Short mmCIF file of the C-alpha atoms (twelve columns), coordinates in Angstrom:
data_MODEL
# 
_entry.id   MODEL 
# 
loop_
_atom_site.group_PDB 
_atom_site.id 
_atom_site.type_symbol 
_atom_site.label_atom_id 
_atom_site.label_alt_id 
_atom_site.label_comp_id 
_atom_site.label_asym_id 
_atom_site.label_seq_id 
_atom_site.Cartn_x 
_atom_site.Cartn_y 
_atom_site.Cartn_z 
_atom_site.pdbx_PDB_model_num 
ATOM 1   C CA . MET A 1   -31.910 -5.394  6.792   1 
ATOM 2   C CA . ARG A 2   -28.623 -7.726  7.171   1 
ATOM 3   C CA . GLN A 3   -25.958 -7.514  9.684   1 
ATOM 4   C CA . ILE A 4   -22.391 -7.494  8.375   1 
ATOM 5   C CA . ALA A 5   -19.907 -8.394  10.944  1 
ATOM 6   C CA . PHE A 6   -16.542 -6.401  10.321  1 
ATOM 7   C CA . THR A 7   -12.736 -5.423  11.572  1 
ATOM 8   C CA . LYS A 8   -11.308 -2.472  11.649  1 
ATOM 9   C CA . MET A 9   -7.184  -2.572  11.197  1 
ATOM 10  C CA . HIS A 10  -4.686  -0.713  10.437  1 
ATOM 11  C CA . GLY A 11  -0.839  -1.022  9.246   1 
ATOM 12  C CA . LEU A 12  1.007   1.722   10.362  1 
ATOM 13  C CA . GLY A 13  -2.031  3.970   10.729  1 
ATOM 14  C CA . ASN A 14  -3.307  3.323   7.041   1 
ATOM 15  C CA . ASP A 15  -6.637  1.788   8.288   1 
ATOM 16  C CA . TYR A 16  -9.054  -0.100  6.340   1 
ATOM 17  C CA . ILE A 17  -12.209 -2.031  7.003   1 
ATOM 18  C CA . TYR A 18  -12.004 -6.011  6.523   1 
ATOM 19  C CA . VAL A 19  -15.213 -7.891  6.043   1 
ATOM 20  C CA . ASN A 20  -14.882 -12.027 5.206   1 
ATOM 21  C CA . THR A 21  -16.852 -11.850 2.362   1 
ATOM 22  C CA . MET A 22  -16.400 -16.033 2.542   1 
ATOM 23  C CA . GLU A 23  -19.197 -15.356 5.082   1 
ATOM 24  C CA . TYR A 24  -20.569 -11.661 3.950   1 
ATOM 25  C CA . PRO A 25  -20.649 -11.112 0.649   1 
ATOM 26  C CA . LEU A 26  -20.938 -7.975  -0.951  1 
ATOM 27  C CA . ASP A 27  -22.427 -7.226  -4.092  1 
ATOM 28  C CA . ASN A 28  -21.568 -2.972  -3.961  1 
ATOM 29  C CA . PRO A 29  -17.938 -3.088  -2.688  1 
ATOM 30  C CA . SER A 30  -16.952 -0.045  -4.610  1 
ATOM 31  C CA . GLU A 31  -20.385 2.008   -3.276  1 
ATOM 32  C CA . LEU A 32  -19.578 0.682   0.340   1 
ATOM 33  C CA . SER A 33  -16.157 1.512   0.290   1 
ATOM 34  C CA . VAL A 34  -17.303 5.381   -0.022  1 
ATOM 35  C CA . LYS A 35  -20.157 5.140   2.250   1 
ATOM 36  C CA . TRP A 36  -18.207 3.162   5.179   1 
ATOM 37  C CA . SER A 37  -15.010 5.019   4.841   1 
ATOM 38  C CA . ASP A 38  -16.774 8.628   5.815   1 
ATOM 39  C CA . ARG A 39  -14.873 9.408   9.020   1 
ATOM 40  C CA . HIS A 40  -17.999 11.455  9.939   1 
ATOM 41  C CA . LYS A 41  -21.009 9.752   8.958   1 
ATOM 42  C CA . GLY A 42  -19.563 6.218   8.379   1 
ATOM 43  C CA . ILE A 43  -16.690 3.790   10.039  1 
ATOM 44  C CA . GLY A 44  -14.122 5.832   8.849   1 
ATOM 45  C CA . SER A 45  -11.144 4.498   6.773   1 
ATOM 46  C CA . ASP A 46  -8.805  4.798   3.965   1 
ATOM 47  C CA . GLY A 47  -11.003 2.034   2.248   1 
ATOM 48  C CA . LEU A 48  -12.637 -1.259  2.475   1 
ATOM 49  C CA . ILE A 49  -10.587 -4.900  1.874   1 
ATOM 50  C CA . LEU A 50  -12.481 -7.907  1.254   1 
ATOM 51  C CA . ILE A 51  -11.035 -11.287 2.625   1 
ATOM 52  C CA . GLY A 52  -11.971 -14.378 -0.239  1 
ATOM 53  C CA . SER A 53  -11.376 -17.678 -1.247  1 
ATOM 54  C CA . SER A 54  -9.146  -18.448 -4.291  1 
ATOM 55  C CA . ASP A 55  -8.520  -21.083 -6.595  1 
ATOM 56  C CA . LYS A 56  -5.270  -19.913 -7.050  1 
ATOM 57  C CA . ALA A 57  -4.203  -19.653 -3.531  1 
ATOM 58  C CA . ASP A 58  -4.752  -19.644 0.325   1 
ATOM 59  C CA . PHE A 59  -7.132  -16.440 0.160   1 
ATOM 60  C CA . SER A 60  -7.638  -13.626 -2.107  1 
ATOM 61  C CA . MET A 61  -7.891  -10.074 -1.119  1 
ATOM 62  C CA . ARG A 62  -9.731  -7.099  -3.241  1 
ATOM 63  C CA . ILE A 63  -8.766  -3.692  -1.948  1 
ATOM 64  C CA . PHE A 64  -11.129 -0.455  -2.689  1 
ATOM 65  C CA . ASN A 65  -9.985  2.873   -1.995  1 
ATOM 66  C CA . ALA A 66  -11.994 5.619   -0.194  1 
ATOM 67  C CA . ASP A 67  -13.291 6.718   -3.183  1 
ATOM 68  C CA . GLY A 68  -14.436 3.823   -4.356  1 
ATOM 69  C CA . SER A 69  -11.776 2.724   -7.148  1 
ATOM 70  C CA . GLU A 70  -10.414 -0.651  -6.820  1 
ATOM 71  C CA . ALA A 71  -6.409  -0.825  -6.259  1 
ATOM 72  C CA . LEU A 72  -4.212  -3.441  -7.435  1 
ATOM 73  C CA . MET A 73  -2.519  -3.848  -4.194  1 
ATOM 74  C CA . CYS A 74  -1.730  -2.738  -0.676  1 
ATOM 75  C CA . GLY A 75  1.209   -3.783  1.143   1 
ATOM 76  C CA . ASN A 76  -0.374  -2.691  4.572   1 
ATOM 77  C CA . GLY A 77  -3.360  -4.256  3.554   1 
ATOM 78  C CA . SER A 78  -1.853  -7.441  2.828   1 
ATOM 79  C CA . ARG A 79  0.021   -7.605  6.592   1 
ATOM 80  C CA . CYS A 80  -3.631  -7.195  8.216   1 
ATOM 81  C CA . VAL A 81  -5.214  -10.009 6.261   1 
ATOM 82  C CA . GLY A 82  -2.432  -11.966 7.479   1 
ATOM 83  C CA . ARG A 83  -3.210  -11.172 10.991  1 
ATOM 84  C CA . TYR A 84  -6.887  -11.645 10.174  1 
ATOM 85  C CA . ILE A 85  -6.750  -14.851 9.094   1 
ATOM 86  C CA . HIS A 86  -4.207  -15.862 11.976  1 
ATOM 87  C CA . ASP A 87  -6.735  -14.597 14.966  1 
ATOM 88  C CA . ASN A 88  -9.798  -16.021 13.264  1 
ATOM 89  C CA . GLY A 89  -8.623  -19.292 13.093  1 
ATOM 90  C CA . LEU A 90  -9.198  -19.210 9.179   1 
ATOM 91  C CA . SER A 91  -5.659  -21.042 8.811   1 
ATOM 92  C CA . ASP A 92  -2.939  -22.527 10.769  1 
ATOM 93  C CA . LYS A 93  -0.137  -21.675 8.333   1 
ATOM 94  C CA . ASN A 94  2.612   -19.561 8.987   1 
ATOM 95  C CA . GLU A 95  3.203   -18.811 5.494   1 
ATOM 96  C CA . LEU A 96  -0.040  -17.845 3.327   1 
ATOM 97  C CA . ARG A 97  -0.092  -17.251 -0.366  1 
ATOM 98  C CA . LEU A 98  -2.360  -14.346 -1.107  1 
ATOM 99  C CA . GLU A 99  -4.353  -13.467 -4.340  1 
ATOM 100 C CA . THR A 100 -4.266  -9.918  -5.342  1 
ATOM 101 C CA . LEU A 101 -5.110  -7.957  -8.509  1 
ATOM 102 C CA . SER A 102 -1.273  -7.736  -9.429  1 
ATOM 103 C CA . GLY A 103 -0.396  -11.141 -8.530  1 
ATOM 104 C CA . ILE A 104 0.052   -13.654 -5.799  1 
ATOM 105 C CA . LYS A 105 1.649   -12.707 -2.936  1 
ATOM 106 C CA . VAL A 106 3.558   -14.811 0.080   1 
ATOM 107 C CA . LEU A 107 2.845   -13.695 3.749   1 
ATOM 108 C CA . ARG A 108 5.199   -15.302 6.250   1 
ATOM 109 C CA . LEU A 109 3.953   -14.691 9.858   1 
ATOM 110 C CA . ARG A 110 6.444   -14.590 12.797  1 
ATOM 111 C CA . LEU A 111 4.962   -15.764 16.056  1 
ATOM 112 C CA . ASP A 112 5.916   -15.222 19.664  1 
ATOM 113 C CA . LYS A 113 6.486   -18.396 21.947  1 
ATOM 114 C CA . GLU A 114 2.718   -18.329 22.713  1 
ATOM 115 C CA . GLY A 115 1.458   -18.338 19.237  1 
ATOM 116 C CA . GLN A 116 0.997   -14.571 19.212  1 
ATOM 117 C CA . LEU A 117 1.294   -12.805 15.870  1 
ATOM 118 C CA . LEU A 118 4.510   -10.085 15.688  1 
ATOM 119 C CA . ASP A 119 5.011   -9.345  12.462  1 
ATOM 120 C CA . VAL A 120 4.328   -10.210 8.745   1 
ATOM 121 C CA . ASN A 121 6.798   -10.547 6.032   1 
ATOM 122 C CA . VAL A 122 5.529   -10.021 2.549   1 
ATOM 123 C CA . GLU A 123 7.245   -10.976 -0.562  1 
ATOM 124 C CA . MET A 124 5.705   -7.946  -2.832  1 
ATOM 125 C CA . GLY A 125 6.654   -8.983  -6.287  1 
ATOM 126 C CA . LYS A 126 9.005   -7.146  -8.510  1 
ATOM 127 C CA . GLY A 127 9.957   -3.784  -8.549  1 
ATOM 128 C CA . ILE A 128 11.056  -2.348  -11.582 1 
ATOM 129 C CA . PRO A 129 10.759  1.043   -13.550 1 
ATOM 130 C CA . LEU A 130 7.405   1.829   -14.560 1 
ATOM 131 C CA . LYS A 131 6.521   2.828   -18.156 1 
ATOM 132 C CA . VAL A 132 5.045   6.448   -18.147 1 
ATOM 133 C CA . ASN A 133 3.610   8.882   -20.934 1 
ATOM 134 C CA . LEU A 134 6.611   10.773  -21.892 1 
ATOM 135 C CA . PRO A 135 6.641   14.157  -22.489 1 
ATOM 136 C CA . ASP A 136 7.744   13.952  -26.393 1 
ATOM 137 C CA . GLY A 137 4.548   11.689  -26.835 1 
ATOM 138 C CA . ASN A 138 6.575   8.235   -26.230 1 
ATOM 139 C CA . CYS A 139 6.325   5.840   -23.686 1 
ATOM 140 C CA . GLY A 140 9.106   4.930   -21.675 1 
ATOM 141 C CA . ASN A 141 11.150  4.813   -18.139 1 
ATOM 142 C CA . TRP A 142 11.424  8.148   -15.767 1 
ATOM 143 C CA . ILE A 143 14.604  7.930   -13.932 1 
ATOM 144 C CA . LEU A 144 15.264  10.620  -11.938 1 
ATOM 145 C CA . GLY A 145 13.673  12.953  -14.385 1 
ATOM 146 C CA . ASP A 146 12.704  16.984  -13.436 1 
ATOM 147 C CA . LEU A 147 9.030   17.515  -12.992 1 
ATOM 148 C CA . PHE A 148 7.411   20.913  -11.720 1 
ATOM 149 C CA . ALA A 149 4.180   21.708  -9.233  1 
ATOM 150 C CA . CYS A 150 3.577   24.255  -6.768  1 
ATOM 151 C CA . GLY A 151 6.364   26.725  -8.216  1 
ATOM 152 C CA . LYS A 152 8.864   23.860  -7.366  1 
ATOM 153 C CA . ARG A 153 11.197  21.321  -9.257  1 
ATOM 154 C CA . PHE A 154 10.795  17.977  -8.110  1 
ATOM 155 C CA . ARG A 155 13.327  14.964  -9.053  1 
ATOM 156 C CA . GLY A 156 11.946  11.953  -9.236  1 
ATOM 157 C CA . THR A 157 11.772  8.339   -10.390 1 
ATOM 158 C CA . ALA A 158 8.649   6.280   -11.820 1 
ATOM 159 C CA . VAL A 159 8.665   2.674   -10.427 1 
ATOM 160 C CA . ASP A 160 6.106   -0.119  -10.813 1 
ATOM 161 C CA . VAL A 161 5.874   -2.568  -7.867  1 
ATOM 162 C CA . GLY A 162 2.218   -3.882  -9.151  1 
ATOM 163 C CA . ASN A 163 1.092   -0.715  -8.961  1 
ATOM 164 C CA . PRO A 164 2.392   2.673   -10.277 1 
ATOM 165 C CA . HIS A 165 4.545   4.967   -8.149  1 
ATOM 166 C CA . LEU A 166 6.194   8.154   -8.495  1 
ATOM 167 C CA . VAL A 167 9.167   8.844   -5.738  1 
ATOM 168 C CA . LEU A 168 10.014  12.328  -5.582  1 
ATOM 169 C CA . PHE A 169 13.492  13.146  -3.645  1 
ATOM 170 C CA . VAL A 170 13.110  16.255  -1.642  1 
ATOM 171 C CA . PRO A 171 15.357  17.756  0.952   1 
ATOM 172 C CA . ASP A 172 12.866  17.710  3.482   1 
ATOM 173 C CA . ALA A 173 10.070  15.313  3.540   1 
ATOM 174 C CA . GLU A 174 8.054   17.531  6.439   1 
ATOM 175 C CA . ALA A 175 8.380   20.592  3.868   1 
ATOM 176 C CA . ALA A 176 7.264   18.954  1.315   1 
ATOM 177 C CA . PRO A 177 3.718   20.163  -0.372  1 
ATOM 178 C CA . VAL A 178 2.120   16.819  -0.250  1 
ATOM 179 C CA . ALA A 179 -1.534  18.254  -0.230  1 
ATOM 180 C CA . GLU A 180 -0.868  20.812  -3.077  1 
ATOM 181 C CA . ALA A 181 1.352   18.281  -5.299  1 
ATOM 182 C CA . GLY A 182 0.261   15.350  -4.245  1 
ATOM 183 C CA . PRO A 183 -3.080  15.175  -6.590  1 
ATOM 184 C CA . LEU A 184 -1.365  17.138  -9.277  1 
ATOM 185 C CA . PHE A 185 1.278   14.615  -9.835  1 
ATOM 186 C CA . GLU A 186 -1.230  11.548  -9.280  1 
ATOM 187 C CA . ASN A 187 -3.566  12.896  -11.828 1 
ATOM 188 C CA . SER A 188 -0.773  13.932  -14.315 1 
ATOM 189 C CA . PRO A 189 -0.789  12.835  -18.137 1 
ATOM 190 C CA . MET A 190 2.174   10.895  -17.215 1 
ATOM 191 C CA . PHE A 191 -0.076  8.158   -15.436 1 
ATOM 192 C CA . PRO A 192 -3.136  7.218   -17.720 1 
ATOM 193 C CA . ASP A 193 -4.365  5.000   -14.475 1 
ATOM 194 C CA . ARG A 194 -3.079  7.916   -12.149 1 
ATOM 195 C CA . ALA A 195 -0.602  7.179   -9.758  1 
ATOM 196 C CA . ASN A 196 0.526   7.091   -6.148  1 
ATOM 197 C CA . ILE A 197 3.067   9.964   -5.090  1 
ATOM 198 C CA . GLU A 198 5.802   9.990   -2.415  1 
ATOM 199 C CA . PHE A 199 8.089   12.432  -0.939  1 
ATOM 200 C CA . ALA A 200 11.216  11.011  0.355   1 
ATOM 201 C CA . GLN A 201 13.901  12.492  1.993   1 
ATOM 202 C CA . VAL A 202 17.085  10.064  2.281   1 
ATOM 203 C CA . ILE A 203 18.717  10.298  5.811   1 
ATOM 204 C CA . ASP A 204 21.605  7.924   4.960   1 
ATOM 205 C CA . GLU A 205 21.939  4.499   3.438   1 
ATOM 206 C CA . ARG A 206 19.864  2.547   5.749   1 
ATOM 207 C CA . HIS A 207 16.970  5.094   6.497   1 
ATOM 208 C CA . ILE A 208 14.459  7.337   4.556   1 
ATOM 209 C CA . ARG A 209 11.922  9.389   5.752   1 
ATOM 210 C CA . MET A 210 8.864   9.289   3.145   1 
ATOM 211 C CA . ARG A 211 5.167   11.018  3.445   1 
ATOM 212 C CA . VAL A 212 2.708   9.816   0.592   1 
ATOM 213 C CA . TRP A 213 -0.324  11.115  -1.218  1 
ATOM 214 C CA . GLU A 214 -1.926  7.781   -2.214  1 
ATOM 215 C CA . ARG A 215 -4.020  7.222   -5.382  1 
ATOM 216 C CA . GLY A 216 -7.717  7.274   -4.507  1 
ATOM 217 C CA . SER A 217 -7.119  8.369   -0.762  1 
ATOM 218 C CA . GLY A 218 -4.949  11.351  -0.780  1 
ATOM 219 C CA . ILE A 219 -2.542  11.639  2.407   1 
ATOM 220 C CA . THR A 220 -2.198  8.572   4.330   1 
ATOM 221 C CA . GLN A 221 -0.404  7.475   7.667   1 
ATOM 222 C CA . ALA A 222 1.755   4.964   5.588   1 
ATOM 223 C CA . CYS A 223 1.530   2.693   2.105   1 
ATOM 224 C CA . GLY A 224 3.080   -0.210  2.061   1 
ATOM 225 C CA . THR A 225 3.533   -0.274  -1.620  1 
ATOM 226 C CA . GLY A 226 4.461   3.517   -1.218  1 
ATOM 227 C CA . ALA A 227 7.576   2.469   1.078   1 
ATOM 228 C CA . CYS A 228 8.829   -0.630  -1.266  1 
ATOM 229 C CA . ALA A 229 8.745   1.731   -4.616  1 
ATOM 230 C CA . THR A 230 10.425  4.384   -2.364  1 
ATOM 231 C CA . ALA A 231 13.421  1.883   -1.307  1 
ATOM 232 C CA . VAL A 232 13.407  0.647   -4.879  1 
ATOM 233 C CA . ALA A 233 13.994  4.118   -6.216  1 
ATOM 234 C CA . ALA A 234 16.245  5.099   -3.736  1 
ATOM 235 C CA . ALA A 235 18.285  1.738   -4.292  1 
ATOM 236 C CA . MET A 236 18.121  2.242   -8.210  1 
ATOM 237 C CA . ALA A 237 19.657  5.996   -7.715  1 
ATOM 238 C CA . GLY A 238 22.673  4.644   -5.170  1 
ATOM 239 C CA . TYR A 239 21.360  6.244   -2.271  1 
ATOM 240 C CA . THR A 240 20.545  3.571   0.168   1 
ATOM 241 C CA . ARG A 241 21.474  -0.010  0.723   1 
ATOM 242 C CA . PRO A 242 19.558  -2.844  -1.278  1 
ATOM 243 C CA . ASP A 243 19.987  -5.414  0.860   1 
ATOM 244 C CA . GLY A 244 18.065  -3.596  3.664   1 
ATOM 245 C CA . CYS A 245 16.213  -0.382  4.227   1 
ATOM 246 C CA . THR A 246 14.166  1.413   6.861   1 
ATOM 247 C CA . VAL A 247 11.246  3.711   5.609   1 
ATOM 248 C CA . ILE A 248 9.865   5.930   8.013   1 
ATOM 249 C CA . MET A 249 5.994   6.820   7.629   1 
ATOM 250 C CA . ASP A 250 3.800   9.094   9.588   1 
ATOM 251 C CA . GLY A 251 2.275   5.901   10.912  1 
ATOM 252 C CA . GLY A 252 5.770   4.335   11.581  1 
ATOM 253 C CA . SER A 253 8.267   2.403   9.919   1 
ATOM 254 C CA . LEU A 254 8.837   -0.391  7.139   1 
ATOM 255 C CA . ASP A 255 11.770  -2.603  6.383   1 
ATOM 256 C CA . VAL A 256 12.224  -3.252  3.034   1 
ATOM 257 C CA . SER A 257 14.901  -4.523  0.691   1 
ATOM 258 C CA . TRP A 258 15.453  -5.170  -2.992  1 
ATOM 259 C CA . ASP A 259 17.280  -7.388  -5.385  1 
ATOM 260 C CA . PRO A 260 18.602  -5.701  -8.296  1 
ATOM 261 C CA . ALA A 261 19.363  -9.112  -9.859  1 
ATOM 262 C CA . THR A 262 15.612  -10.415 -9.511  1 
ATOM 263 C CA . LYS A 263 14.060  -6.973  -8.673  1 
ATOM 264 C CA . ASP A 264 12.360  -9.085  -5.783  1 
ATOM 265 C CA . ILE A 265 10.894  -7.327  -3.230  1 
ATOM 266 C CA . HIS A 266 10.524  -7.692  0.620   1 
ATOM 267 C CA . MET A 267 8.738   -5.996  3.258   1 
ATOM 268 C CA . THR A 268 8.270   -6.540  6.975   1 
ATOM 269 C CA . GLY A 269 6.015   -4.440  9.672   1 
ATOM 270 C CA . THR A 270 3.311   -5.045  12.075  1 
ATOM 271 C CA . ALA A 271 -0.520  -5.008  11.564  1 
ATOM 272 C CA . THR A 272 -2.937  -3.872  14.671  1 
ATOM 273 C CA . THR A 273 -6.660  -4.617  15.194  1 
ATOM 274 C CA . VAL A 274 -8.701  -1.500  16.059  1 
ATOM 275 C CA . PHE A 275 -11.691 -2.979  17.066  1 
ATOM 276 C CA . GLU A 276 -15.095 -5.381  15.528  1 
ATOM 277 C CA . GLY A 277 -18.358 -4.480  14.846  1 
ATOM 278 C CA . THR A 278 -21.413 -4.972  12.726  1 
ATOM 279 C CA . ILE A 279 -22.989 -2.577  10.317  1 
ATOM 280 C CA . GLU A 280 -26.668 -2.741  8.907   1 
ATOM 281 C CA . MET A 281 -27.240 -2.924  5.018   1 
ATOM 282 C CA . GLU A 282 -30.025 -3.155  3.183   1 
ATOM 283 C CA . ASP A 283 -30.831 -6.228  1.275   1 
# 
């Protein structure tokens, strides 16, 4: 048996187990994510995030959902990686380049006068329409199209922010059938690789209330890429201002801006350490 050190962290309630694989290499992260994420028999989390070295950036990040599937990117997770690197003295930089499966992301750490981390701004990459399988058999964009589930009509836009999202605009996010409709849309033939599903209520041009069904994890307290996709979809539709929008989720809020010209997304929010520990693993 060997001991693996881990840190439990969350970004607005979106909680993951973090392991520094430069010290504790893992050969079977998909299997371990399923086992350790169990909230009754394991550590309990939305998944497992591995922090590693990179020959392209300062560090790398791999994300495994609670069902063992590997995700391309996690906005909340990337902010927590920034805190982990800062708090553990892995780098003295306030600007970090992080390699992910959806490209290199730039993290900017904002510190107080005592050097304590306040929040993290992430350059999330581009926000563009997502190509989906259309009902007529072709592949194309789905922008403010009608979809049906659970006896209800939804109007939504498919967005690519490095991973696939479907943002559904609803009159009341609290009443949205997230648990019922979420998995139906996630596994829709529209999305050959499945998709993350956001139920978004536009409050005003600067605020959106959103609840999320994450691909591979189900209902979560927050989703960083989901907040970005929601802000992009709302700005594309003219519902909100692209230069700054607050997305309010069950676990808290994120500030998101999107440049319609360059398609670049910036996301800012907090990252919190819950506890540290070790877990035994067979050699």
